[in-house]
C-alpha atoms as one frame of an Amber mdcrd trajectory, in Angstrom:
protein
  45.571 -77.157  62.444  45.741 -77.709  58.680  43.426 -74.785  57.907  45.437
 -72.446  60.166  48.620 -73.525  58.415  47.053 -72.884  54.999  45.899 -69.409
  56.030  49.355 -68.624  57.429  51.070 -69.754  54.206  48.602 -67.722  52.120
  49.222 -64.584  54.174  52.991 -65.089  53.908  52.695 -65.422  50.122  50.581
 -62.259  50.041  53.000 -60.167  52.097  56.282 -61.426  50.621  55.026 -61.191
  47.038  53.629 -57.679  47.489  56.894 -56.449  49.012  58.759 -58.221  46.212
  56.733 -56.230  43.686  57.648 -52.991  45.457  61.346 -53.893  45.378  61.153
 -55.001  41.741  59.577 -51.682  40.800  62.395 -49.734  42.444  65.002 -51.772
  40.549  63.469 -51.310  37.072  63.712 -48.433  34.611  60.734 -46.414  33.382
  60.715 -48.216  30.022  60.754 -51.597  31.741  57.971 -50.518  34.091  55.683
 -49.431  31.284  56.469 -52.501  29.177  55.661 -54.932  32.010  52.484 -53.088
  32.978  51.320 -52.842  29.360  51.936 -56.571  28.920  50.040 -57.747  32.004
  47.351 -55.114  32.700  47.234 -52.129  30.361  44.350 -50.532  32.280  46.896
 -49.015  34.653  48.352 -46.979  31.772  45.060 -45.976  30.142  43.807 -42.407
  30.176  40.374 -43.266  28.780  37.694 -45.729  29.829  38.802 -49.358  29.362
  36.762 -51.637  27.156  35.175 -54.843  28.396  37.978 -56.867  26.782  40.649
 -54.738  28.497  38.926 -55.377  31.819  38.473 -59.121  31.365  41.743 -60.030
  29.588  44.134 -59.678  32.577  41.886 -61.911  34.690  41.299 -64.378  31.875
  45.023 -64.726  31.246  45.734 -65.696  34.870  42.588 -67.836  35.117  43.513
 -69.993  32.125  46.999 -70.716  33.442  45.606 -71.205  36.953  42.991 -73.766
  35.890  45.392 -75.598  33.558  47.781 -76.055  36.470  44.908 -77.048  38.758
  43.836 -79.897  36.444  47.204 -81.671  36.657  47.968 -83.291  39.994  51.730
 -82.572  39.885  51.388 -78.994  38.676  48.732 -78.221  41.280  51.512 -77.567
  43.782  52.760 -74.688  41.582  49.497 -72.748  41.790  50.890 -70.726  44.688
  53.654 -69.576  42.329  51.005 -68.213  39.956  49.308 -66.481  42.882  52.653
 -65.070  44.006  53.290 -63.753  40.493  49.903 -62.013  40.439  50.487 -60.495
  43.890  53.983 -59.349  42.871  52.444 -57.592  39.892  49.898 -56.052  42.278
  52.709 -54.564  44.364  54.554 -53.476  41.229  51.557 -51.601  39.814  50.738
 -50.148  43.218  54.142 -48.477  43.252  53.653 -47.274  39.685  50.259 -45.754
  40.406  51.407 -44.030  43.570  54.499 -42.638  41.886  52.993 -41.444  38.598
  49.454 -40.306  39.428  48.707 -36.729  40.396  46.031 -38.005  42.744  45.803
 -41.105  44.914  42.067 -41.359  44.132  42.408 -44.150  41.484  44.715 -46.130
  43.730  42.598 -45.849  46.863  39.198 -46.481  45.276  40.049 -48.756  42.360
  43.422 -50.457  42.289  44.085 -51.315  45.946  40.687 -52.716  47.028  39.881
 -54.634  43.846  43.339 -56.142  43.422  43.472 -57.112  47.093  40.139 -58.922
  46.739  41.367 -60.665  43.566  44.575 -61.800  45.249  42.787 -63.117  48.331
  40.272 -64.964  46.145  43.080 -66.449  44.045  44.755 -67.705  47.204  41.422
 -69.160  48.358  40.939 -70.836  44.982  44.510 -72.181  45.130  43.637 -74.089
  48.289  40.312 -75.426  47.066  38.193 -74.468  44.097  34.576 -74.095  45.026
  31.599 -72.475  43.367  31.313 -69.679  45.938  34.875 -68.396  45.458  34.664
 -68.722  41.699  31.329 -66.927  41.422  32.476 -64.204  43.830  35.565 -63.667
  41.645  33.371 -63.231  38.549  30.998 -60.867  40.392  33.927 -58.680  41.493
  35.145 -58.469  37.860  31.685 -57.289  36.778  31.486 -54.743  39.598  34.939
 -53.463  38.706  33.952 -53.042  35.048  30.865 -51.055  36.052  32.650 -48.896
  38.642  35.894 -48.062  36.788  34.375 -45.249  34.690  32.826 -43.621  37.744
  35.907 -43.957  39.931  38.594 -43.024  37.428  36.952 -40.523  35.135  34.440
 -38.652  37.307  36.615 -37.565  40.225
């Protein structure tokens, strides 16, 4: 029963946060959209191949806050808020990519699948940190870094 409840809560956080990002995008101006995206994940705005630091930094930023909250027993309950923030940003950038790109190719083959995997893994790590989830998260970051040039710049 407890595991079913945890999965249900995680799915609710995923859906509500993603839709919240879509609504937030519609309510913001173009300058605000670009400022927020540049602050949290500038790869969405790039026209050239991102560097390794530009690929790792957005994940590192969330990971540091995530693990600092996880170490404290009272703040551990707020980890879902961090996950919700990341998923809201995922919905926000999804709207931006679909509205500004000439092609849906980057969204379909890069942004949507990789960010969905990251969000699901963050929710899994929020419930219990284990080596499998953590190593899978790192492997997906490496795969994304290798595949971004082929997906975004060779279509």
